[in-house]
C-alpha positions as CSV (number, residue, x, y, z in Angstrom):
1,M,132.3,-68.9,-291.6
2,N,134.4,-65.8,-291.6
3,P,133.7,-62.6,-289.7
4,P,131.3,-60.4,-291.6
5,A,133.4,-58.2,-294.1
6,A,136.7,-59.3,-292.7
7,A,139.5,-57.3,-294.2
8,Q,142.5,-59.2,-295.9
9,R,145.6,-59.0,-293.4
10,L,148.9,-60.6,-292.9
11,K,148.5,-63.7,-291.0
12,G,150.9,-63.5,-287.8
13,P,152.6,-66.8,-286.1
14,L,149.9,-69.6,-285.4
15,V,148.8,-69.6,-281.7
16,W,145.9,-72.2,-281.8
17,L,145.3,-74.9,-284.8
18,D,145.4,-72.8,-287.9
19,M,144.8,-69.4,-286.0
20,D,147.0,-66.5,-285.3
21,Q,146.4,-64.4,-282.1
22,K,144.0,-61.9,-283.8
23,A,141.9,-64.8,-285.4
24,L,141.7,-66.7,-282.1
25,D,140.7,-63.3,-280.3
26,D,137.9,-63.0,-282.7
27,A,136.8,-66.6,-282.5
28,Y,136.1,-65.8,-278.5
29,D,134.6,-62.4,-279.2
30,Q,130.8,-63.0,-280.2
31,L,130.3,-59.5,-281.4
32,V,132.7,-60.2,-284.1
33,Y,130.4,-63.1,-285.7
34,A,127.2,-61.6,-284.0
35,P,126.9,-57.8,-283.7
36,N,123.4,-57.9,-283.1
37,R,123.8,-59.2,-279.3
38,D,122.2,-56.2,-277.6
39,Q,119.3,-56.4,-280.0
40,V,118.6,-60.0,-279.0
41,H,119.3,-59.1,-275.5
42,K,116.6,-56.5,-275.5
43,R,114.2,-58.9,-277.3
44,N,115.0,-61.5,-274.3
45,V,114.1,-58.7,-271.8
46,F,110.8,-57.9,-273.4
47,N,109.8,-61.3,-273.8
48,S,110.7,-62.0,-270.2
49,D,108.4,-59.2,-269.2
50,R,105.7,-60.7,-271.3
51,V,106.0,-64.1,-269.9
52,R,105.8,-62.9,-266.1
53,A,102.5,-60.9,-267.1
54,R,101.4,-64.3,-268.2
55,L,102.4,-66.7,-265.6
56,G,103.1,-64.3,-262.8
57,A,106.1,-63.6,-261.0
58,P,108.4,-66.4,-260.0
59,K,108.9,-67.6,-256.5
60,R,112.4,-66.0,-255.5
61,L,114.4,-68.5,-253.1
62,A,117.7,-68.6,-251.7
63,Y,119.9,-71.8,-252.5
64,G,123.0,-70.4,-250.5
65,P,124.0,-67.8,-248.1
66,A,125.5,-65.0,-250.4
67,P,123.0,-62.2,-251.7
68,I,123.5,-63.4,-255.2
69,E,122.8,-67.1,-254.6
70,Q,119.1,-67.0,-255.4
71,L,117.0,-68.6,-258.2
72,D,113.7,-67.7,-260.1
73,L,111.2,-70.5,-259.7
74,F,108.3,-70.8,-262.2
75,V,106.1,-73.5,-261.0
76,T,103.6,-75.8,-263.1
77,N,100.3,-77.0,-261.9
78,K,101.4,-80.7,-262.4
79,P,102.3,-82.7,-259.3
80,D,105.6,-84.4,-259.1
81,A,106.6,-82.7,-261.9
82,P,110.2,-82.7,-263.9
83,I,112.5,-79.7,-263.2
84,N,114.6,-77.7,-265.7
85,V,117.5,-75.8,-264.2
86,F,118.9,-73.1,-266.6
87,I,122.2,-71.5,-266.4
88,H,122.6,-68.4,-268.3
89,G,125.5,-67.1,-270.5
90,G,127.2,-63.8,-270.7
91,A,130.9,-64.5,-270.9
92,W,131.0,-65.3,-267.4
93,R,129.9,-61.9,-266.4
94,Q,127.1,-61.4,-264.1
95,R,123.7,-61.1,-265.6
96,E,120.3,-61.5,-263.9
97,A,118.1,-64.6,-263.9
98,R,115.1,-62.5,-264.7
99,D,116.2,-61.7,-268.2
100,Y,115.9,-65.4,-269.1
101,A,112.3,-65.7,-268.0
102,F,111.3,-65.7,-271.7
103,L,112.2,-69.4,-271.6
104,A,109.9,-70.7,-268.8
105,E,106.7,-70.5,-270.5
106,M,107.3,-73.6,-272.6
107,F,108.2,-75.7,-269.7
108,V,105.3,-74.5,-267.4
109,R,102.8,-75.2,-270.2
110,A,104.2,-78.8,-270.9
111,G,104.0,-79.7,-267.2
112,A,107.7,-79.0,-265.8
113,H,109.1,-76.4,-263.2
114,F,111.6,-73.8,-264.6
115,I,114.4,-72.6,-262.7
116,A,116.7,-69.4,-263.7
117,L,120.0,-69.4,-261.6
118,D,121.7,-66.1,-260.4
119,F,125.3,-66.5,-259.5
120,V,128.3,-64.3,-259.3
121,G,130.0,-63.0,-262.2
122,V,133.9,-63.2,-262.9
123,E,134.1,-59.5,-262.3
124,N,133.5,-60.2,-258.7
125,T,135.6,-63.0,-258.0
126,K,139.0,-61.6,-259.3
127,G,138.7,-63.5,-262.5
128,D,138.4,-66.8,-261.0
129,L,135.8,-69.1,-262.4
130,L,135.8,-71.9,-259.7
131,P,133.3,-70.1,-257.4
132,M,130.8,-69.8,-260.4
133,A,131.2,-73.6,-261.0
134,D,130.6,-74.1,-257.3
135,Q,127.7,-72.1,-257.0
136,V,125.7,-73.6,-259.9
137,R,126.7,-77.0,-258.4
138,R,125.5,-76.1,-254.9
139,A,122.2,-74.6,-256.6
140,V,121.4,-78.0,-258.4
141,A,122.3,-80.0,-255.1
142,W,119.8,-77.4,-253.4
143,V,117.1,-78.1,-256.1
144,H,117.5,-82.0,-255.3
145,K,117.2,-81.6,-251.6
146,N,114.4,-79.1,-251.8
147,A,112.3,-80.3,-255.0
148,K,109.7,-81.7,-253.2
149,S,108.8,-78.6,-251.2
150,F,107.6,-76.9,-254.4
151,G,106.1,-79.9,-256.1
152,G,109.2,-81.2,-258.1
153,D,110.3,-84.7,-258.6
154,P,114.2,-84.7,-257.2
155,N,114.5,-87.6,-259.7
156,K,113.6,-85.7,-262.6
157,I,116.1,-82.8,-262.6
158,Y,117.5,-81.6,-266.0
159,V,119.9,-78.9,-266.6
160,S,120.2,-76.7,-269.5
161,G,122.8,-73.7,-270.4
162,Q,124.0,-71.2,-273.4
163,S,127.5,-70.1,-273.9
164,S,129.3,-69.8,-270.6
165,G,126.3,-70.8,-269.1
166,A,126.7,-74.2,-271.1
167,H,130.2,-74.1,-270.0
168,L,129.3,-74.0,-266.5
169,A,126.3,-76.8,-267.2
170,G,129.3,-79.0,-268.8
171,N,130.9,-78.7,-265.5
172,V,127.5,-79.6,-263.6
173,V,127.0,-82.8,-265.6
174,T,130.5,-83.8,-264.7
175,T,130.5,-83.4,-261.1
176,D,131.7,-85.2,-258.6
177,W,128.6,-85.1,-256.2
178,S,129.9,-87.2,-253.4
179,A,131.1,-83.5,-252.5
180,Y,127.8,-82.1,-252.5
181,G,125.7,-85.0,-250.6
182,T,123.8,-85.8,-253.8
183,P,123.4,-88.9,-256.2
184,A,126.0,-89.3,-259.0
185,D,123.0,-89.5,-261.4
186,V,121.2,-86.1,-259.8
187,V,121.0,-84.7,-263.3
188,K,119.2,-87.0,-265.8
189,G,119.6,-84.9,-269.2
190,A,121.3,-81.5,-270.2
191,L,121.0,-79.4,-273.0
192,L,124.5,-77.8,-273.8
193,C,124.1,-74.9,-276.0
194,S,127.0,-72.9,-277.8
195,G,129.3,-73.8,-274.9
196,M,132.9,-74.4,-274.3
197,Y,134.3,-77.4,-272.9
198,D,138.0,-77.4,-273.0
199,L,139.4,-74.1,-271.7
200,K,143.0,-74.4,-273.1
201,P,142.3,-72.3,-276.3
202,V,139.9,-69.8,-274.3
203,R,142.9,-69.4,-272.0
204,L,145.3,-68.6,-275.1
205,S,142.8,-65.9,-276.2
206,K,141.9,-62.4,-275.1
207,R,139.3,-63.6,-272.6
208,S,142.7,-63.8,-270.4
209,E,142.7,-60.3,-269.9
210,Y,139.6,-60.6,-267.7
211,V,139.5,-64.5,-266.6
212,A,142.5,-65.2,-264.2
213,F,143.3,-68.6,-266.0
214,T,145.4,-71.0,-264.0
215,D,146.6,-74.5,-264.7
216,D,144.3,-75.9,-261.8
217,M,141.5,-73.8,-263.4
218,E,141.8,-75.1,-266.9
219,E,142.0,-78.7,-265.7
220,K,139.2,-78.7,-263.3
221,L,136.8,-76.6,-265.5
222,S,137.5,-78.4,-268.7
223,S,134.3,-80.7,-268.6
224,Q,135.7,-82.7,-271.8
225,R,138.4,-83.9,-269.7
226,H,136.1,-85.5,-267.0
227,L,133.7,-87.3,-269.0
228,D,134.1,-90.5,-266.8
229,R,131.8,-88.6,-264.2
230,L,129.1,-87.9,-266.8
231,N,126.1,-90.0,-266.0
232,C,123.4,-88.5,-268.2
233,P,122.6,-88.0,-272.0
234,V,123.4,-84.6,-273.4
235,I,122.1,-82.7,-276.2
236,V,124.9,-80.7,-277.8
237,A,123.9,-77.7,-280.0
238,Y,125.5,-74.8,-282.1
239,G,124.5,-72.6,-285.0
240,T,126.2,-72.0,-288.2
241,Y,126.8,-68.5,-287.8
242,E,128.8,-69.0,-284.6
243,T,132.6,-68.4,-284.6
244,P,134.7,-71.4,-286.1
245,E,135.9,-72.2,-282.2
246,F,132.5,-72.3,-280.7
247,Q,131.5,-74.7,-283.8
248,R,134.4,-76.8,-283.1
249,Q,134.1,-76.6,-279.4
250,N,130.6,-78.3,-279.6
251,R,131.5,-80.7,-282.4
252,E,134.4,-82.2,-280.5
253,F,132.6,-82.2,-277.2
254,A,129.8,-84.1,-278.7
255,A,132.3,-86.6,-280.7
256,A,134.1,-87.0,-277.2
257,V,131.2,-88.2,-275.2
258,K,130.2,-90.7,-277.9
259,A,133.7,-91.9,-278.0
260,A,133.6,-92.7,-274.0
261,G,130.6,-94.8,-274.7
262,K,127.9,-92.1,-273.4
263,S,124.8,-90.5,-275.1
264,A,125.3,-87.4,-277.2
265,T,123.0,-85.8,-279.5
266,L,124.5,-83.0,-281.6
267,L,121.9,-80.5,-283.1
268,V,123.0,-77.5,-285.6
269,G,121.0,-74.5,-285.9
270,D,120.9,-73.5,-289.6
271,G,121.2,-69.8,-289.9
272,Y,121.5,-69.0,-286.3
273,N,124.2,-67.2,-284.5
274,H,125.6,-67.5,-281.2
275,F,122.9,-65.2,-279.3
276,E,120.0,-66.3,-281.4
277,M,120.4,-69.8,-280.5
278,A,119.1,-69.5,-276.9
279,E,115.7,-68.2,-278.3
280,M,115.1,-71.4,-279.6
281,I,115.2,-73.3,-276.3
282,G,111.8,-71.5,-275.2
283,N,110.2,-72.4,-278.4
284,P,108.2,-75.7,-278.2
285,M,108.6,-75.9,-282.0
286,S,112.1,-75.2,-282.6
287,L,115.2,-77.4,-282.9
288,L,116.2,-77.1,-279.4
289,G,112.9,-76.7,-277.7
290,S,111.5,-79.8,-279.0
291,A,114.4,-81.6,-278.2
292,V,114.6,-80.8,-274.7
293,R,110.9,-81.5,-274.4
294,E,111.5,-85.1,-275.8
295,Q,114.6,-85.4,-273.4
296,M,112.4,-84.6,-270.4
297,K,109.6,-86.4,-271.6
298,L,107.1,-83.8,-271.7
299,A,104.0,-83.3,-273.3
């Protein structure tokens, strides 16, 4: 898919695959391909308010010492229930867990706890992504250690994420958990929606204007390079109206997981752009909602 109303222009030197610098920059700029970003976010905020009105306010719990290191927990009434930990997107910039409550109702009604994480944005880390990855990993470890305190099953933790949140979720499922005091198979399954799994082309794009990429960061946070640590099945998804790079990243990650002899299911949302894909996660009848319910063995 090409950007809407793309003007003819003279192609410059190739920077990545068949793309020059402008094409690569556009491929990592969602607004070029999905200009309705703000409209979709307003829908998410609106529907999050409606879900809180129906379910009640979530429990606000701290998973770490920093003020931002907190989570929103929507509890189900089923004892020893499975848990879904959601990691939001937003180009690694800071957003709020409260704006993703619209996803919670499907899980709660089906007998699972739903957790949305708050974590630092790259604008507050001097461009470093490593603190964000550490925070979401510590959050998952906290959930495992504290699950029983809110009626959750520590042996049924699942992770989901969209966009840069799927990038972080990809790092969660390829974590060396010995550093966090949790079992290697702490995560039992993951939904990775519209994410990035190799940072090399991202580093070459204009995202390097606000992310201080280094060789160490690229290596450590490219989950596709660490599939030896993947211990759970993954659902990988993208939309047909996403940028060519986001489509490629998800196709190639799913293929790499399968080539490593591990379980990956690739789902394609026909007619969906990058921002619209996340809305499906909270819809039990949708492509992604039904898939994650099956993965978590929910009613």
